[in-house]
C-alpha positions in Angstrom: -20.6 -13.4 -18.4 -18.2 -14.5 -21.2 -14.8 -15.7 -20.3 -12.5 -12.8 -19.3 -9.5 -12.3 -21.5 -9.0 -8.5 -21.9 -8.4 -6.2 -18.8 -7.9 -2.5 -18.6 -6.2 -0.9 -15.6 -6.1 2.8 -14.7 -3.0 3.8 -12.8 0.5 2.5 -13.0 1.3 2.7 -9.3 2.4 -0.3 -7.3 -1.1 -1.8 -7.5 -1.6 -1.2 -11.2 1.8 -2.5 -12.1 1.6 -5.6 -10.0 -2.0 -6.4 -11.2 -1.0 -5.7 -14.8 2.2 -7.8 -14.8 0.6 -10.7 -12.9 -2.5 -10.9 -15.2 -0.2 -10.6 -18.3 1.9 -13.5 -17.0 -1.2 -15.6 -16.7 -2.1 -15.0 -20.3 -4.5 -12.1 -20.2 -4.4 -9.3 -22.6 -3.7 -6.2 -20.4 -3.5 -2.5 -21.0 -2.3 -0.2 -18.1 -3.1 3.5 -18.6 -0.9 6.0 -16.8 -1.3 9.7 -17.1 2.3 10.5 -16.3 5.5 9.9 -18.2 6.7 7.0 -15.9 5.2 4.4 -13.6 5.1 4.9 -9.8 5.0 8.6 -10.3 2.5 9.8 -7.8 1.8 8.3 -4.3 3.6 5.1 -5.1 6.8 7.0 -5.8 6.2 9.8 -3.2 5.9 8.1 0.2 8.1 6.9 3.0 9.6 4.1 0.9 8.8 1.7 3.7 8.1 -2.0 3.1 5.8 -2.7 6.1 5.7 -5.6 8.4 2.8 -4.3 10.4 4.5 -2.5 13.3 3.0 0.8 12.3 -0.6 -0.4 12.9 -1.2 -1.7 16.4 -4.7 -0.4 16.3 -5.9 -2.3 13.2 -5.6 -6.1 13.1 -6.4 -6.4 9.4 -3.7 -4.0 8.3 -1.1 -5.8 10.5 -2.0 -9.2 9.1 -2.0 -8.1 5.5 1.3 -6.3 5.9 2.9 -9.3 7.7 1.8 -11.8 5.1 2.4 -9.4 2.2 5.9 -8.6 3.3 7.0 -12.2 3.0 5.3 -12.6 -0.4 6.9 -9.4 -1.6 10.3 -10.7 -0.7 9.6 -13.9 -2.7 8.2 -12.1 -5.7 10.3 -9.0 -5.9 13.5 -9.7 -3.9 15.5 -7.1 -5.9 13.1 -4.2 -5.3 14.0 -3.4 -1.7 17.1 -3.4 0.6 17.6 -4.1 4.3 18.1 -1.5 6.9 21.0 -2.0 9.3 19.1 -0.5 12.3 15.4 -0.1 12.2 13.9 1.1 15.5 10.3 1.3 16.7 10.1 3.4 19.9 7.1 4.0 22.2 7.3 7.4 23.9 6.6 7.5 27.6 4.1 10.3 27.7 2.7 10.9 24.2 1.9 7.4 22.9 -1.7 6.2 22.8 -0.6 2.9 24.3 2.0 1.7 26.8 5.0 -0.3 25.6 3.8 -3.5 27.3 0.6 -3.4 25.3 2.3 -2.6 22.1 4.8 -5.4 22.6 2.0 -7.9 23.3 0.1 -6.9 20.2 3.1 -7.4 18.0 3.9 -10.7 19.7 0.4 -12.0 19.2 0.5 -11.0 15.5 3.6 -13.2 15.0 5.9 -10.5 13.8 9.6 -10.9 14.6 11.4 -8.2 16.6 14.1 -7.9 19.2 13.6 -5.7 22.3 16.5 -3.3 22.7 17.9 -1.0 25.4 20.7 0.7 23.5 20.9 2.4 20.1 23.5 4.0 17.9 22.1 7.4 18.6 20.6 9.0 21.7 16.8 8.6 22.0 15.0 10.2 25.0 11.6 10.1 26.7 11.1 6.5 25.6 9.3 3.8 27.5 10.7 1.0 25.3 11.9 0.2 21.9 12.5 -2.7 19.5 14.5 -3.5 16.4 12.6 -4.9 13.4 13.3 -6.2 9.9 11.4 -3.8 7.7 13.1 -2.7 4.4 13.5 0.3 2.0 11.8 0.2 -1.3 14.0 0.9 -4.4 11.7 3.1 -6.5 13.8 3.8 -9.5 14.7 0.2 -9.8 11.1 -0.7 -9.5 10.1 1.7 -12.3 12.6 0.1 -14.7 11.5 -3.4 -13.6 7.8 -2.8 -14.4 8.5 -0.9 -17.6 10.4 -4.0 -18.9 7.8 -6.5 -17.5 4.8 -4.7 -18.9 6.4 -3.6 -22.2 3.7 -2.6 -24.8 1.0 -3.2 -22.2 2.0 0.0 -20.4 0.5 3.2 -21.9 2.3 6.3 -20.5 1.3 9.9 -20.8 -2.3 9.0 -21.3 -5.1 10.3 -19.0 -8.2 8.3 -19.4 -11.2 10.5 -20.4 -13.8 8.0 -21.7 -15.3 5.0 -19.9 -18.6 3.4 -21.0 -20.0 0.4 -19.4 -21.9 -1.9 -21.8 -23.7 -5.3 -21.5 -20.8 -7.2 -22.9 -17.8 -5.2 -21.6 -16.4 -1.9 -20.7 -15.2 0.6 -23.3 -12.1 2.5 -22.3 -11.0 5.2 -24.7 -13.3 3.5 -27.3 -11.7 0.1 -26.9 -13.7 -2.8 -25.4 -12.4 -4.8 -22.4 -14.0 -7.5 -20.3 -13.0 -5.9 -17.0 -11.8 -2.5 -15.8 -9.7 -2.1 -12.7 -9.5 1.4 -11.2 -6.1 1.5 -9.4 -5.9 5.3 -9.2 -6.6 5.4 -5.5 -10.2 6.5 -6.3 -9.0 9.6 -8.3 -10.6 8.3 -11.6 -13.9 6.8 -10.5 -14.2 7.5 -6.8 -14.7 4.7 -4.3 -17.9 2.9 -3.2 -17.3 3.5 0.5 -16.9 6.6 2.7 -13.5 8.0 2.0 -11.5 11.3 1.7 -8.4 12.6 0.0 -5.5 13.9 2.0 -2.8 16.0 0.3 0.4 15.5 2.3 3.8 16.9 2.8 6.8 14.8 3.9 10.2 16.4 4.2 13.5 15.3 2.6 16.7 15.6 4.6 20.3 14.9 3.7 23.0 13.6 6.1 26.6 12.6 6.0 26.2 10.5 9.2 25.1 6.9 9.7 21.6 7.2 11.1 19.0 4.6 11.9 15.4 4.4 10.8 13.3 5.6 13.8 9.5 5.3 14.1 7.7 6.6 17.2 4.4 4.8 17.9 1.5 4.9 18.5 -0.6 8.0 17.8 0.2 11.7 16.8 3.9 11.0 16.5 6.7 11.1 13.9 9.3 9.0 12.1 12.6 9.3 10.3 13.1 6.8 7.5 15.8 6.2 4.8 15.2 6.2 1.1 16.8 4.4 -1.8 19.6 7.1 -1.7 21.5 6.2 1.5 22.2 9.9 2.3 18.5 11.0 1.9 15.9 10.4 4.6 12.2 11.4 5.0 10.7 13.0 8.0 7.0 12.5 8.5 4.6 13.5 11.2 1.0 12.3 11.9 -0.2 15.7 12.9 1.9 17.8 10.6 2.3 15.8 7.3 -1.4 16.3 6.2 -2.2 19.5 4.4 -6.0 19.1 4.3 -8.8 16.7 4.2 -11.1 17.1 1.2 -13.8 15.1 -0.7 -12.6 16.0 -4.2 -9.6 14.7 -6.1 -9.4 17.9 -8.0 -9.3 20.0 -4.8 -6.6 17.7 -3.4 -4.5 18.1 -6.5 -5.0 21.9 -6.3 -3.8 22.0 -2.7 -0.8 19.8 -3.5 0.3 21.8 -6.5 0.0 25.3 -4.9 1.9 24.8 -1.7 3.6 28.0 -0.7 7.1 28.5 0.6 5.6 29.9 3.8 3.7 26.6 4.3 6.9 24.6 3.8 8.8 26.8 6.3 6.0 26.3 8.9 6.0 22.5 8.3 9.8 22.3 8.7 9.7 24.2 12.0 6.8 22.1 13.4 8.2 18.7 12.4 11.8 19.5 13.5 10.5 20.6 16.9 8.5 17.4 17.3 11.2 15.0 16.3 13.9 16.8 18.3 12.0 16.1 21.5 13.0 12.4 21.0 16.1 12.7 18.8 18.2 15.5 20.3 20.9 15.1 17.5 18.5 15.4 14.6 19.2 19.0 13.6 23.0 18.6 13.8 22.8 15.4 11.8 20.5 16.5 9.0 20.1 19.3 6.4 16.7 20.1 5.0 16.6 19.4 1.2 13.0 20.0 0.2 9.3 18.9 0.5 7.8 15.7 -0.8 4.2 16.2 -1.9 1.6 13.5 -2.6 -2.1 12.6 -2.1 -3.4 9.8 0.0 -6.8 8.2 -0.2 -8.2 7.1 3.2 -11.4 5.5 4.6 -13.5 7.5 7.0 -13.0 6.4 10.6 -10.6 6.6 13.5 -9.6 2.9 13.6 -6.4 3.4 11.5 -7.4 1.1 8.7 -4.8 1.0 5.9 -5.6 -2.5 4.7 -6.4 -3.2 1.1 -10.1 -3.5 0.0 -11.4 -4.5 -3.4 -15.0 -3.6 -4.5 -16.7 -4.9 -7.6 -19.6 -3.1 -9.4 -20.5 -5.1 -12.5 -17.4 -5.3 -14.7 -15.6 -2.5 -12.8 -13.2 -3.1 -9.8 -12.3 -0.4 -7.4 -9.1 -1.0 -5.5 -8.7 0.8 -2.2 -4.9 0.6 -2.0 -3.5 -0.2 1.4 0.2 -0.6 2.0 2.5 -1.5 -0.9 3.0 -5.1 0.4 -0.8 -5.7 0.3 -0.8 -5.8 -3.5 -1.2 -9.6 -3.4 -4.5 -9.3 -1.6 -6.0 -7.3 -4.4 -4.7 -9.7 -7.0 -6.3 -12.7 -5.2 -9.7 -11.0 -5.0 -9.7 -10.1 -8.7 -8.6 -13.6 -9.7 -11.3 -15.2 -7.5 -13.9 -13.2 -9.5 -12.4 -14.2 -12.8 -12.4 -17.8 -11.9 -16.0 -17.7 -10.6 -17.1 -16.1 -13.8 -15.6 -19.0 -15.8 -17.3 -21.6 -13.6 -20.7 -20.0 -14.3 -20.6 -21.5 -17.8 -21.0 -25.1 -16.5 -24.5 -26.6 -16.1 -25.2 -28.0 -12.6 -24.9 -31.8 -12.4 -27.3 -34.1 -10.6 -25.9 -35.6 -7.5 -25.3 -39.4 -7.6 -25.4 -39.7 -3.8 -28.9 -41.3 -3.6 -28.0 -43.9 -6.2 -24.7 -44.7 -4.5 -26.5 -45.2 -1.2 -29.1 -47.5 -2.6 -26.4 -49.5 -4.5 -24.3 -50.0 -1.3 -27.5 -50.9 0.6 -28.4 -53.6 -1.9 -24.9 -55.0 -1.9 -24.9 -55.1 1.9 -28.2 -57.1 1.8 -26.8 -59.6 -0.7 -23.7 -60.2 1.5 -26.0 -60.5 4.6 
């Protein structure tokens, strides 16, 4: 393969923007195609705005480790794109969690994630076996959009849905233009994914409050969480059993479900999620006012092992990025750079080893001195 110099990326979410700006900084010619009018428009800008440390994934070691390491690297690389949370609580319910608090605490301790066990909180929380305070952060989405727009400049092509991809012997033609590599960072919506996966259209709920309220996440299993956004008065409410709208194999079907949600469905979701969270947070309804739904599509691997780590697959000149959490963008970059470096090294002819000659020379020298 010839030396890689031109890279096309489909999707200007967190992964596409990070990969594009990182490759551009290294001297590559990059073009990032985004079908919407702004970056971070779909799932990257419609989520729980959480910069993970790994506390959400006690049942998957790889996701915890990637989140733990990625969190630190995110803070070094993008310190201005998140803010701290004054009180961030992880609570293990006494009856409905899939694991007891002692096991959860042991897993987090062994992973090397900092936390402080807590007995009192600023709000009443009931039916809890134990809880801890952690240092996760809130992502600042609008600030991130502006940051990546400025960083990518002319390399960012907005309002452009890719319709033509042709793989050739010496490159990949995207919209008639030849590139050395193509990275699909569309969460599988452009080219699918070379692994068993499914699309999950989702609904989180936005709530407004005039009160000071902590971030509260209940773990582990079919539970719920209340998390702040970049607007200090707006929070999201999510629920493992109630946030998903469907599980489908087609991106088009997932988009149809997301875009045709009825008011009756929203009303039913509000009722179900409020009932669930109020079992643990008795002051939730008096503290918050429902504002509206947040709709998105997630891409998930098939399996019950709670894997949200980042995976990168290569097929010829095409990379497929199975996006994990936002702070695992660095893992994807390392995998792609490793391939680019190995492709460059293939141009060198193998050299004969001088080991035998060196051994014989040293042996002769030893005999002379003997």
